[in-house]
C-alpha positions in Angstrom: 127.9 118.0 104.5 129.1 116.1 107.6 131.4 113.1 107.8 129.3 110.0 107.7 129.7 106.6 109.5 132.0 104.6 109.4 134.5 107.5 109.2 132.3 109.7 111.4 130.0 108.9 114.3 126.6 107.2 113.9 123.7 109.5 114.3 121.9 109.0 117.7 118.2 109.9 117.9 116.1 110.0 121.1 112.6 110.0 119.8 109.8 111.3 122.1 106.7 109.1 121.9 104.2 110.1 119.3 101.5 108.0 117.5 103.5 108.7 114.3 107.3 108.8 114.4 109.0 110.6 111.5 112.7 110.7 112.1 114.9 112.0 109.3 117.7 109.6 108.3 120.8 111.3 107.0 123.7 108.9 107.9 124.7 105.4 106.9 124.3 104.3 110.5 121.6 105.7 112.7 120.5 104.5 116.1 117.1 105.6 117.5 115.3 104.9 120.7 111.7 105.4 121.8 109.8 104.5 124.9 106.3 103.6 123.8 103.3 104.7 125.8 100.9 103.8 123.0 100.9 102.1 119.6 103.0 103.8 116.9 103.7 104.0 113.2 107.3 104.6 112.2 108.0 106.5 109.0 111.7 106.8 108.5 112.4 109.8 106.2 115.5 109.4 104.1 117.6 112.4 103.1 118.2 112.5 99.3 122.0 111.7 99.8 121.5 108.6 101.9 123.2 105.6 100.3 121.7 102.1 99.7 122.8 99.8 102.4 122.4 102.4 105.2 121.2 100.9 108.5 118.8 102.2 111.1 118.7 100.4 114.4 115.6 101.3 116.5 115.3 100.4 120.2 111.7 100.3 121.3 110.6 99.8 124.9 107.0 99.5 126.2 105.5 100.6 129.4 103.3 98.1 131.3 101.1 97.4 128.2 101.9 95.5 125.0 102.4 97.9 122.1 102.6 97.6 118.3 104.9 99.5 115.9 103.6 99.6 112.4 106.2 100.3 109.6 105.2 103.2 107.3 104.5 103.5 103.6 108.1 103.2 102.3 108.8 100.2 104.6 108.7 96.5 103.8 108.1 94.3 106.8 105.6 93.2 109.4 104.2 95.0 112.4 106.5 94.8 115.4 105.2 93.6 118.7 106.8 95.2 121.7 105.6 93.4 124.8 105.1 95.1 128.2 108.4 96.0 129.9 110.5 94.5 127.1 113.2 95.9 124.8 113.0 95.2 121.1 115.8 96.1 118.6 114.7 96.4 115.0 117.1 96.9 112.1 116.1 98.5 108.8 118.2 98.6 105.6 117.7 101.3 103.0 117.7 99.8 99.5 117.6 103.1 97.6 113.8 103.4 97.5 112.4 101.9 100.7 113.4 100.6 104.1 113.5 96.8 104.5 113.1 95.2 107.9 116.3 93.2 108.4 115.7 91.8 111.9 113.7 92.2 115.1 115.1 90.9 118.4 113.6 90.8 121.9 116.4 91.4 124.4 114.7 90.6 127.7 
């Protein structure tokens, strides 16, 4: 078992674009980024030992076309619009049984 955030480092994930993104979440703080070249579904996969309150911050960028990110089956929250050439930060919180969308912010 590795040392978890806040005593250890946050997990950093660089996700290659895919129509379905399935990153494994195994830390109390995870930061992920993905450059979208198409619409995507995000299915965060929690490790069994992940604690309620754990946060996942996703940074999505879109190429020259508007894109949509759809939260997966164990997510609560609306689809996320990522407009062309924009950066969107989305924060998810693990409640012990599903990921809740906490916020979505357009940065530029």
